[in-house]
PDB file as gemmi writes it, atoms N, CA and C in Angstrom:
CRYST1    1.000    1.000    1.000  90.00  90.00  90.00 P 1                      
ATOM      1  N   ARG A   1      96.697  55.262 -51.037  1.00  0.00           N  
ATOM      2  CA  ARG A   1      96.125  53.998 -50.614  1.00  0.00           C  
ATOM      3  C   ARG A   1      95.980  53.552 -51.764  1.00  0.00           C  
ATOM      4  N   TRP A   2      96.356  51.748 -51.728  1.00  0.00           N  
ATOM      5  CA  TRP A   2      96.412  51.253 -53.361  1.00  0.00           C  
ATOM      6  C   TRP A   2      95.137  50.835 -53.871  1.00  0.00           C  
ATOM      7  N   TRP A   3      93.804  50.773 -53.501  1.00  0.00           N  
ATOM      8  CA  TRP A   3      92.681  50.755 -53.662  1.00  0.00           C  
ATOM      9  C   TRP A   3      92.159  52.182 -54.170  1.00  0.00           C  
ATOM     10  N   ARG A   4      92.746  52.868 -54.102  1.00  0.00           N  
ATOM     11  CA  ARG A   4      92.083  54.397 -54.841  1.00  0.00           C  
ATOM     12  C   ARG A   4      92.918  54.534 -56.217  1.00  0.00           C  
ATOM     13  N   LYS A   5      94.068  53.851 -56.852  1.00  0.00           N  
ATOM     14  CA  LYS A   5      94.573  53.672 -57.623  1.00  0.00           C  
ATOM     15  C   LYS A   5      93.897  52.771 -58.750  1.00  0.00           C  
ATOM     16  N   ARG A   6      93.829  51.532 -57.804  1.00  0.00           N  
ATOM     17  CA  ARG A   6      93.015  50.516 -58.209  1.00  0.00           C  
ATOM     18  C   ARG A   6      91.850  50.806 -58.753  1.00  0.00           C  
ATOM     19  N   LEU A   7      90.956  51.556 -58.032  1.00  0.00           N  
ATOM     20  CA  LEU A   7      89.113  51.516 -58.271  1.00  0.00           C  
ATOM     21  C   LEU A   7      88.835  52.510 -59.586  1.00  0.00           C  
ATOM     22  N   ALA A   8      89.818  53.583 -59.629  1.00  0.00           N  
ATOM     23  CA  ALA A   8      89.231  54.454 -60.391  1.00  0.00           C  
ATOM     24  C   ALA A   8      89.938  55.640 -60.595  1.00  0.00           C  
ATOM     25  N   PRO A   9      90.826  55.400 -60.792  1.00  0.00           N  
ATOM     26  CA  PRO A   9      92.244  56.462 -61.311  1.00  0.00           C  
ATOM     27  C   PRO A   9      91.584  57.519 -62.275  1.00  0.00           C  
ATOM     28  N   SER A  10      90.703  57.110 -63.375  1.00  0.00           N  
ATOM     29  CA  SER A  10      89.878  57.910 -64.440  1.00  0.00           C  
ATOM     30  C   SER A  10      88.501  58.545 -63.748  1.00  0.00           C  
ATOM     31  N   LEU A  11      88.144  58.105 -62.267  1.00  0.00           N  
ATOM     32  CA  LEU A  11      86.505  58.773 -61.921  1.00  0.00           C  
ATOM     33  C   LEU A  11      87.081  59.096 -60.906  1.00  0.00           C  
ATOM     34  N   PRO A  12      87.888  60.137 -60.340  1.00  0.00           N  
ATOM     35  CA  PRO A  12      87.848  60.455 -59.064  1.00  0.00           C  
ATOM     36  C   PRO A  12      86.784  61.204 -58.501  1.00  0.00           C  
ATOM     37  N   GLU A  13      85.759  61.913 -58.866  1.00  0.00           N  
ATOM     38  CA  GLU A  13      84.340  62.258 -58.819  1.00  0.00           C  
ATOM     39  C   GLU A  13      83.498  61.111 -58.410  1.00  0.00           C  
ATOM     40  N   GLN A  14      83.507  59.837 -59.185  1.00  0.00           N  
ATOM     41  CA  GLN A  14      82.708  59.184 -58.776  1.00  0.00           C  
ATOM     42  C   GLN A  14      83.212  58.082 -57.428  1.00  0.00           C  
ATOM     43  N   LEU A  15      84.327  57.772 -57.081  1.00  0.00           N  
ATOM     44  CA  LEU A  15      85.179  57.663 -56.123  1.00  0.00           C  
ATOM     45  C   LEU A  15      84.604  58.166 -54.837  1.00  0.00           C  
ATOM     46  N   ALA A  16      85.192  59.429 -54.828  1.00  0.00           N  
ATOM     47  CA  ALA A  16      84.644  60.766 -53.767  1.00  0.00           C  
ATOM     48  C   ALA A  16      83.301  60.464 -53.271  1.00  0.00           C  
ATOM     49  N   ILE A  17      82.088  60.367 -54.768  1.00  0.00           N  
ATOM     50  CA  ILE A  17      80.566  60.212 -54.651  1.00  0.00           C  
ATOM     51  C   ILE A  17      80.504  58.890 -53.466  1.00  0.00           C  
ATOM     52  N   THR A  18      81.222  57.879 -53.864  1.00  0.00           N  
ATOM     53  CA  THR A  18      81.388  56.613 -53.286  1.00  0.00           C  
ATOM     54  C   THR A  18      81.427  56.408 -51.733  1.00  0.00           C  
ATOM     55  N   ILE A  19      82.722  57.099 -51.668  1.00  0.00           N  
ATOM     56  CA  ILE A  19      83.268  57.178 -50.096  1.00  0.00           C  
ATOM     57  C   ILE A  19      82.344  58.334 -49.449  1.00  0.00           C  
ATOM     58  N   GLN A  20      81.578  59.216 -49.826  1.00  0.00           N  
ATOM     59  CA  GLN A  20      80.872  59.912 -48.941  1.00  0.00           C  
ATOM     60  C   GLN A  20      79.647  59.347 -48.614  1.00  0.00           C  
ATOM     61  N   ALA A  21      78.905  58.666 -49.607  1.00  0.00           N  
ATOM     62  CA  ALA A  21      77.834  57.601 -49.202  1.00  0.00           C  
ATOM     63  C   ALA A  21      77.903  56.688 -47.929  1.00  0.00           C  
ATOM     64  N   HIS A  22      79.386  56.166 -48.370  1.00  0.00           N  
ATOM     65  CA  HIS A  22      79.859  55.143 -47.237  1.00  0.00           C  
ATOM     66  C   HIS A  22      79.677  55.820 -45.682  1.00  0.00           C  
ATOM     67  N   ILE A  23      80.651  56.786 -45.769  1.00  0.00           N  
ATOM     68  CA  ILE A  23      80.701  57.803 -45.036  1.00  0.00           C  
ATOM     69  C   ILE A  23      79.312  58.237 -43.745  1.00  0.00           C  
ATOM     70  N   ARG A  24      78.422  58.640 -45.078  1.00  0.00           N  
ATOM     71  CA  ARG A  24      77.042  58.971 -44.640  1.00  0.00           C  
ATOM     72  C   ARG A  24      75.866  58.395 -43.966  1.00  0.00           C  
ATOM     73  N   ALA A  25      76.246  56.499 -44.557  1.00  0.00           N  
ATOM     74  CA  ALA A  25      75.406  55.296 -44.052  1.00  0.00           C  
ATOM     75  C   ALA A  25      76.354  55.021 -43.259  1.00  0.00           C  
ATOM     76  N   TRP A  26      77.323  55.358 -42.611  1.00  0.00           N  
ATOM     77  CA  TRP A  26      77.750  54.802 -41.475  1.00  0.00           C  
ATOM     78  C   TRP A  26      77.465  55.611 -40.264  1.00  0.00           C  
ATOM     79  N   ILE A  27      77.244  57.155 -40.582  1.00  0.00           N  
ATOM     80  CA  ILE A  27      77.107  57.967 -39.378  1.00  0.00           C  
ATOM     81  C   ILE A  27      75.857  57.769 -39.086  1.00  0.00           C  
ATOM     82  N   ALA A  28      74.798  57.611 -40.137  1.00  0.00           N  
ATOM     83  CA  ALA A  28      73.357  57.305 -39.794  1.00  0.00           C  
ATOM     84  C   ALA A  28      73.276  55.977 -39.136  1.00  0.00           C  
ATOM     85  N   ARG A  29      74.263  54.964 -39.440  1.00  0.00           N  
ATOM     86  CA  ARG A  29      73.749  54.110 -38.596  1.00  0.00           C  
ATOM     87  C   ARG A  29      74.311  54.484 -36.973  1.00  0.00           C  
ATOM     88  N   ARG A  30      75.367  54.782 -37.162  1.00  0.00           N  
ATOM     89  CA  ARG A  30      75.723  55.375 -35.606  1.00  0.00           C  
ATOM     90  C   ARG A  30      74.905  55.927 -35.026  1.00  0.00           C  
ATOM     91  N   ASN A  31      74.009  56.756 -35.360  1.00  0.00           N  
ATOM     92  CA  ASN A  31      73.119  57.759 -34.751  1.00  0.00           C  
ATOM     93  C   ASN A  31      71.892  56.524 -34.266  1.00  0.00           C  
ATOM     94  N   VAL A  32      71.513  56.151 -35.354  1.00  0.00           N  
ATOM     95  CA  VAL A  32      70.551  55.059 -35.086  1.00  0.00           C  
ATOM     96  C   VAL A  32      70.534  54.297 -33.698  1.00  0.00           C  
ATOM     97  N   THR A  33      71.869  53.732 -33.793  1.00  0.00           N  
ATOM     98  CA  THR A  33      72.072  53.209 -32.625  1.00  0.00           C  
ATOM     99  C   THR A  33      71.836  53.775 -31.373  1.00  0.00           C  
ATOM    100  N   LYS A  34      72.565  54.933 -31.125  1.00  0.00           N  
ATOM    101  CA  LYS A  34      72.457  56.131 -30.222  1.00  0.00           C  
ATOM    102  C   LYS A  34      71.145  56.098 -29.775  1.00  0.00           C  
ATOM    103  N   THR A  35      70.066  56.273 -30.929  1.00  0.00           N  
ATOM    104  CA  THR A  35      69.015  56.610 -30.283  1.00  0.00           C  
ATOM    105  C   THR A  35      68.161  55.187 -29.892  1.00  0.00           C  
ATOM    106  N   LYS A  36      68.433  54.189 -30.177  1.00  0.00           N  
ATOM    107  CA  LYS A  36      68.400  52.825 -30.072  1.00  0.00           C  
ATOM    108  C   LYS A  36      68.329  53.025 -28.511  1.00  0.00           C  
ATOM    109  N   SER A  37      68.944  53.105 -28.391  1.00  0.00           N  
ATOM    110  CA  SER A  37      70.413  52.948 -26.716  1.00  0.00           C  
ATOM    111  C   SER A  37      69.443  53.781 -25.647  1.00  0.00           C  
ATOM    112  N   CYS A  38      69.360  55.130 -26.406  1.00  0.00           N  
ATOM    113  CA  CYS A  38      68.579  56.217 -25.573  1.00  0.00           C  
ATOM    114  C   CYS A  38      67.042  55.739 -25.053  1.00  0.00           C  
ATOM    115  N   ALA A  39      66.614  55.077 -25.887  1.00  0.00           N  
ATOM    116  CA  ALA A  39      64.992  54.618 -26.196  1.00  0.00           C  
ATOM    117  C   ALA A  39      64.965  53.865 -25.353  1.00  0.00           C  
ATOM    118  N   ILE A  40      66.066  52.739 -25.245  1.00  0.00           N  
ATOM    119  CA  ILE A  40      65.974  51.576 -23.986  1.00  0.00           C  
ATOM    120  C   ILE A  40      65.927  52.044 -22.575  1.00  0.00           C  
ATOM    121  N   VAL A  41      67.246  52.910 -22.465  1.00  0.00           N  
ATOM    122  CA  VAL A  41      67.221  53.752 -21.312  1.00  0.00           C  
ATOM    123  C   VAL A  41      66.166  54.277 -20.924  1.00  0.00           C  
ATOM    124  N   ILE A  42      65.047  55.182 -21.726  1.00  0.00           N  
ATOM    125  CA  ILE A  42      64.325  55.840 -21.035  1.00  0.00           C  
ATOM    126  C   ILE A  42      62.760  54.834 -20.992  1.00  0.00           C  
ATOM    127  N   GLN A  43      62.736  53.633 -21.537  1.00  0.00           N  
ATOM    128  CA  GLN A  43      61.957  53.216 -20.870  1.00  0.00           C  
ATOM    129  C   GLN A  43      61.945  52.775 -20.072  1.00  0.00           C  
TER     130      GLN A  43                                                      
END                                                                             
C-alpha cells in the first residue's frame, strides 16, 4: 500500500497505533448503531 510508505517509513509503531485507533473507533461506532437500532425495536 502506497500510503504506508508515504506516511511513516521510519515510524512503524506510530502507524500501527494510528491504524488500531481507527479500527477501534470504527468498531465502537458500529456497536453503537447496533444498540440504537435494537433500542428502537424494543421501544
